N, C-alpha and C positions, 0 to 999 in steps of 0.2 A: 408776119412778128406779133402773132400771138400766142398767149396764153386762159388758154380757157380758165382756170384755177382764179384769177384773180383778173379781171376782165379790165378792169378803168383804168389802171398803171401799166396796164401793156396799151390798150386804144392812148394812156396822153405821153409814150414811149414813142408810139410809131407817130403822130404829128409833130411832137419835135424831130421824128427823124427827117420827114416828111416834108419839114419847114428848115432844119439845116441844111437836106438835100439841097430845093432849094434855092434858099443863099447864100452856098456855096462860089465862091467869085468861078471856079472853070467849069460849071455843071448851069450858070446864070440863063435862063431863055427855057428851065424843065417847066413845063409843068404841074397842076395841084395834082393832078389825071395822072403824071406818067410816076411825076414823085412820087407816089402810093404804090401805083404798080414796080416800080422796083424797090420801093422800101418792104415790099409783098413777099418779095422774094431773099428777101435777106434772111437770118436766124440774126438774134440774139445771143451776147455771148456778152459774156459778165465777168471782167478778172480785176483780182486783189491786187493792190499798189505792189513793183519788185518781181511781178509776173511776167516772163519771159513774153511775146509773142509769137514770135520764131526772129531766128540768129544768122546771122549772116554767113551766106554757102548750106544754106537749106535747101536740100530740091525735093523734099518727101513730100508729099500733100500739104504743098504750096500755090495750087489755081485757083487762088481767093484774093481777095482784097477785105479791107475795111473800112466802114464809114465811125468815123469817131463822133457816139453821142454824149457824150460826156464822161469828164478829168481827160486826164493830157499824158501820154504817149514818147516818149524817148527814142530817136532812131538817132544807134551811133556805129562807127563803120571801123575797121581792126587798122584799115589803110595796111593790111597786110604783115602788120610788124604784134606779135605777142605785144600785150597788156598795155599797148599805145592806140588807145581807143580815143575817136575822136566823133565830140557830140558834131549828129547834122543837122539835125534842129530837135526842136520843143512842140511839140503838136497836142491840139483840141478840137473840140467839137467845131463840127464839119471839111474834118479834114479828110480827102482819103488816103490810106495805102494803102499798097500791094500791090500797087496796079498792073505792074508790069508782069507777078506774077500771076493773074488772071487771065494776061494776053497768055505771055507763051511759056509758063510752067518752071522759066529756067529759077536757078541757082536766088535767093533773096538776097540782093546786092548790099545788104545793110539787115542789125539787130533791131530789132523794137522788143522793148523793156514798157510798163506800166511803168508811170509815174507816182500816179495814185490809183487807184482806184478806178477800173475805167466800164464806163457798156458800149458797147460794140452794133454797129452790126454789120456785117460779114455775106458776101458777097461771093456763092461761088463760077468758077467754070462754068458748070453744068445747070449753074441756075439761070448764070447770062445766057446761055446758050438755048435756056427756056424759053427764055425775054425777047430773044432773034426772032424767033418761028412766030411768039404769039403777041407778042407786042411789041412790029420792029420798027416805031417812032419812041416809043421810048428807052430801047435800045440804044438807037441810032443816037439819040442824045446823051447818052448817057458815057457812051465811048467816046464823042465828041468832046464829053466834058474833061475825061478821062486825055483821052487826046492831043486836050488845050494844059493841062496840068502838065504832062509832057512833055513838051513841044517847051513850057516857061523852065522846069528844073535844065532843059536841055540847052535853052539861052543861054542859065545861069550860070553852068557850065565851061560854057563853049570861054566867056565872059569873065572867066576866071582861069583859063588856059590861058587866053594869050594874056593873061597882067602877067601871070606867072612867066611865062614867055619871054615876055620883056622883062620884068623882073632880071630873067637868067638871062638872058643879054645882053647884060648894063651890069653885072659880075663880070661873065665874061670881058668883056671890052678890061672892068678895074683890074681883074687878073691878068689881060695880056700885058696889060700898062704893066702890070708889075712885075712883073717878067719879063717885058724887054727892059725897067730900070738894073733889075738882076740886074740878067745878063750882059749888060753896057759895064755896072759896077765889077761884074767876074771878069770882063775882057780887059779891064783898067788896071786890073790887081797879079793878072796874066804877064803882061806887056812891063811892071817892073822891073 
Protein backbone atom coordinates (compact mmCIF):
# COMPACT_ATOMS: atom_id res chain seq x y z
CA UNK A 1 0.00 0.00 0.00
CA UNK A 2 2.68 2.45 -1.07
CA UNK A 3 2.24 5.69 -3.03
CA UNK A 4 5.61 7.13 -4.09
CA UNK A 5 4.08 10.39 -5.32
CA UNK A 6 2.67 11.32 -1.91
CA UNK A 7 4.45 9.19 0.70
CA UNK A 8 3.12 10.64 3.97
CA UNK A 9 -0.63 9.91 3.51
CA UNK A 10 0.26 6.42 2.27
CA UNK A 11 2.40 5.74 5.35
CA UNK A 12 -0.39 7.00 7.59
CA UNK A 13 -2.95 4.83 5.79
CA UNK A 14 -0.63 1.83 6.00
CA UNK A 15 -0.16 2.22 9.76
CA UNK A 16 -3.89 2.80 10.20
CA UNK A 17 -4.54 -0.44 8.29
CA UNK A 18 -1.95 -2.29 10.40
CA UNK A 19 -3.61 -1.23 13.65
CA UNK A 20 -7.09 -2.04 12.36
CA UNK A 21 -5.90 -5.50 11.38
CA UNK A 22 -4.36 -6.07 14.81
CA UNK A 23 -7.42 -4.79 16.70
CA UNK A 24 -10.07 -6.57 14.65
CA UNK A 25 -11.70 -9.09 17.00
CA UNK A 26 -11.29 -12.15 14.72
CA UNK A 27 -7.63 -11.34 14.20
CA UNK A 28 -6.61 -10.88 17.84
CA UNK A 29 -3.11 -12.13 18.42
CA UNK A 30 -1.60 -10.87 15.17
CA UNK A 31 1.64 -9.06 15.91
CA UNK A 32 2.77 -5.72 14.50
CA UNK A 33 5.29 -7.25 12.09
CA UNK A 34 2.75 -9.83 10.83
CA UNK A 35 0.07 -7.18 10.35
CA UNK A 36 2.50 -5.02 8.36
CA UNK A 37 3.39 -7.98 6.14
CA UNK A 38 -0.31 -8.64 5.43
CA UNK A 39 -1.12 -4.97 4.81
CA UNK A 40 1.85 -4.66 2.42
CA UNK A 41 0.35 -7.53 0.41
CA UNK A 42 -2.84 -5.49 -0.07
CA UNK A 43 -3.55 -2.88 -2.69
CA UNK A 44 -5.46 0.28 -1.77
CA UNK A 45 -8.89 0.97 -3.24
CA UNK A 46 -11.05 4.07 -2.81
CA UNK A 47 -14.77 3.89 -3.63
CA UNK A 48 -17.24 6.75 -3.74
CA UNK A 49 -20.55 6.46 -1.91
CA UNK A 50 -23.16 4.28 -3.68
CA UNK A 51 -20.50 2.41 -5.67
CA UNK A 52 -21.07 -1.34 -5.95
CA UNK A 53 -18.05 -3.32 -4.74
CA UNK A 54 -19.47 -6.69 -5.75
CA UNK A 55 -22.89 -8.13 -6.53
CA UNK A 56 -24.63 -11.23 -5.22
CA UNK A 57 -24.03 -14.08 -7.64
CA UNK A 58 -20.85 -12.57 -9.14
CA UNK A 59 -18.66 -15.50 -10.17
CA UNK A 60 -15.93 -13.69 -12.14
CA UNK A 61 -12.90 -11.82 -10.73
CA UNK A 62 -14.08 -12.36 -7.16
CA UNK A 63 -11.09 -14.13 -5.63
CA UNK A 64 -10.30 -11.31 -3.18
CA UNK A 65 -11.32 -9.94 0.18
CA UNK A 66 -11.15 -6.43 1.57
CA UNK A 67 -10.28 -4.80 4.86
CA UNK A 68 -12.40 -1.69 5.48
CA UNK A 69 -10.07 1.16 6.44
CA UNK A 70 -12.45 4.11 6.41
CA UNK A 71 -16.16 4.60 5.77
CA UNK A 72 -19.01 2.10 5.72
CA UNK A 73 -20.21 -0.68 3.43
CA UNK A 74 -23.74 -2.06 3.22
CA UNK A 75 -24.10 -5.82 2.74
CA UNK A 76 -27.42 -6.85 1.17
CA UNK A 77 -29.00 -10.16 0.15
CA UNK A 78 -31.90 -10.54 -2.27
CA UNK A 79 -33.04 -13.86 -0.75
CA UNK A 80 -33.66 -14.95 -4.33
CA UNK A 81 -36.65 -12.61 -4.69
CA UNK A 82 -36.14 -9.68 -7.10
CA UNK A 83 -36.81 -6.35 -5.40
CA UNK A 84 -36.96 -7.96 -1.95
CA UNK A 85 -33.54 -7.05 -0.55
CA UNK A 86 -32.60 -7.55 3.07
CA UNK A 87 -29.77 -5.57 4.65
CA UNK A 88 -27.56 -8.17 6.31
CA UNK A 89 -25.22 -5.67 7.92
CA UNK A 90 -23.54 -2.28 7.78
CA UNK A 91 -19.84 -2.65 8.37
CA UNK A 92 -17.11 -0.17 9.13
CA UNK A 93 -13.37 0.12 9.71
CA UNK A 94 -11.60 -3.04 10.84
CA UNK A 95 -14.07 -5.39 9.16
CA UNK A 96 -13.14 -7.99 6.58
CA UNK A 97 -15.50 -8.59 3.65
CA UNK A 98 -15.48 -11.21 0.92
CA UNK A 99 -13.38 -13.80 2.75
CA UNK A 100 -15.20 -16.71 1.11
CA UNK A 101 -14.24 -15.36 -2.31
CA UNK A 102 -10.54 -15.37 -1.50
CA UNK A 103 -10.85 -18.96 -0.24
CA UNK A 104 -12.94 -20.64 -2.94
CA UNK A 105 -13.63 -18.05 -5.65
CA UNK A 106 -17.31 -19.10 -5.61
CA UNK A 107 -20.20 -16.78 -6.45
CA UNK A 108 -20.69 -13.89 -4.04
CA UNK A 109 -23.35 -14.69 -1.44
CA UNK A 110 -24.44 -11.05 -1.05
CA UNK A 111 -24.07 -7.63 -2.64
CA UNK A 112 -21.77 -5.05 -1.11
CA UNK A 113 -22.10 -1.32 -1.77
CA UNK A 114 -20.26 1.71 -0.41
CA UNK A 115 -22.66 3.45 1.96
CA UNK A 116 -20.20 6.36 2.29
CA UNK A 117 -16.92 7.08 0.57
CA UNK A 118 -14.70 4.16 1.63
CA UNK A 119 -11.03 3.29 1.71
CA UNK A 120 -10.23 -0.40 1.45
CA UNK A 121 -7.25 -2.71 1.46
CA UNK A 122 -7.74 -5.46 -1.13
CA UNK A 123 -6.06 -8.86 -0.69
CA UNK A 124 -6.23 -11.13 -3.73
CA UNK A 125 -5.88 -14.91 -3.63
CA UNK A 126 -2.63 -14.54 -5.59
CA UNK A 127 -1.25 -12.23 -2.89
CA UNK A 128 -2.48 -14.60 -0.19
CA UNK A 129 -0.70 -17.53 -1.84
CA UNK A 130 2.48 -15.46 -2.04
CA UNK A 131 2.11 -14.65 1.68
CA UNK A 132 1.79 -18.36 2.45
CA UNK A 133 5.09 -18.99 0.65
CA UNK A 134 7.06 -16.01 1.94
CA UNK A 135 5.51 -15.32 5.38
CA UNK A 136 3.68 -18.48 6.48
CA UNK A 137 3.28 -17.29 10.08
CA UNK A 138 1.48 -14.08 9.07
CA UNK A 139 -0.62 -15.97 6.50
CA UNK A 140 -1.57 -18.60 9.10
CA UNK A 141 -2.68 -15.94 11.62
CA UNK A 142 -4.66 -14.15 8.94
CA UNK A 143 -6.41 -17.35 7.87
CA UNK A 144 -7.06 -18.30 11.50
CA UNK A 145 -8.72 -14.91 11.93
CA UNK A 146 -10.75 -15.43 8.76
CA UNK A 147 -11.78 -18.91 9.95
CA UNK A 148 -12.85 -17.50 13.32
CA UNK A 149 -14.97 -14.85 11.61
CA UNK A 150 -16.60 -17.42 9.33
CA UNK A 151 -17.21 -19.75 12.30
CA UNK A 152 -18.93 -16.94 14.21
CA UNK A 153 -21.19 -16.23 11.23
CA UNK A 154 -21.96 -19.94 10.85
CA UNK A 155 -22.86 -20.23 14.55
CA UNK A 156 -25.12 -17.18 14.26
CA UNK A 157 -26.73 -18.66 11.14
CA UNK A 158 -27.32 -21.94 12.99
CA UNK A 159 -28.84 -20.06 15.93
CA UNK A 160 -31.23 -18.24 13.60
CA UNK A 161 -32.09 -21.50 11.84
CA UNK A 162 -32.95 -23.15 15.19
CA UNK A 163 -35.15 -20.18 16.11
CA UNK A 164 -36.88 -20.31 12.73
CA UNK A 165 -37.39 -24.06 13.12
CA UNK A 166 -39.04 -23.57 16.54
CA UNK A 167 -41.31 -20.85 15.14
CA UNK A 168 -42.21 -23.07 12.17
CA UNK A 169 -43.07 -26.00 14.47
CA UNK A 170 -45.22 -23.75 16.66
CA UNK A 171 -47.07 -22.39 13.63
CA UNK A 172 -47.58 -25.92 12.28
CA UNK A 173 -49.04 -27.03 15.64
CA UNK A 174 -51.47 -24.08 15.55
CA UNK A 175 -52.45 -24.89 11.96
CA UNK A 176 -52.95 -28.56 12.85
CA UNK A 177 -55.16 -27.58 15.81
CA UNK A 178 -57.20 -25.17 13.67
CA UNK A 179 -57.55 -27.84 10.97
CA UNK A 180 -58.80 -30.36 13.56
CA UNK A 181 -61.39 -27.86 14.87
CA UNK A 182 -62.55 -27.08 11.30
CA UNK A 183 -62.80 -30.80 10.52
CA UNK A 184 -64.97 -31.39 13.62
CA UNK A 185 -67.22 -28.43 12.72
CA UNK A 186 -67.59 -29.73 9.14
CA UNK A 187 -68.33 -33.25 10.39
CA UNK A 188 -70.92 -31.88 12.83
CA UNK A 189 -72.62 -29.89 10.03
CA UNK A 190 -72.61 -32.95 7.79
CA UNK A 191 -74.48 -35.00 10.42
CA UNK A 192 -77.33 -32.49 10.68
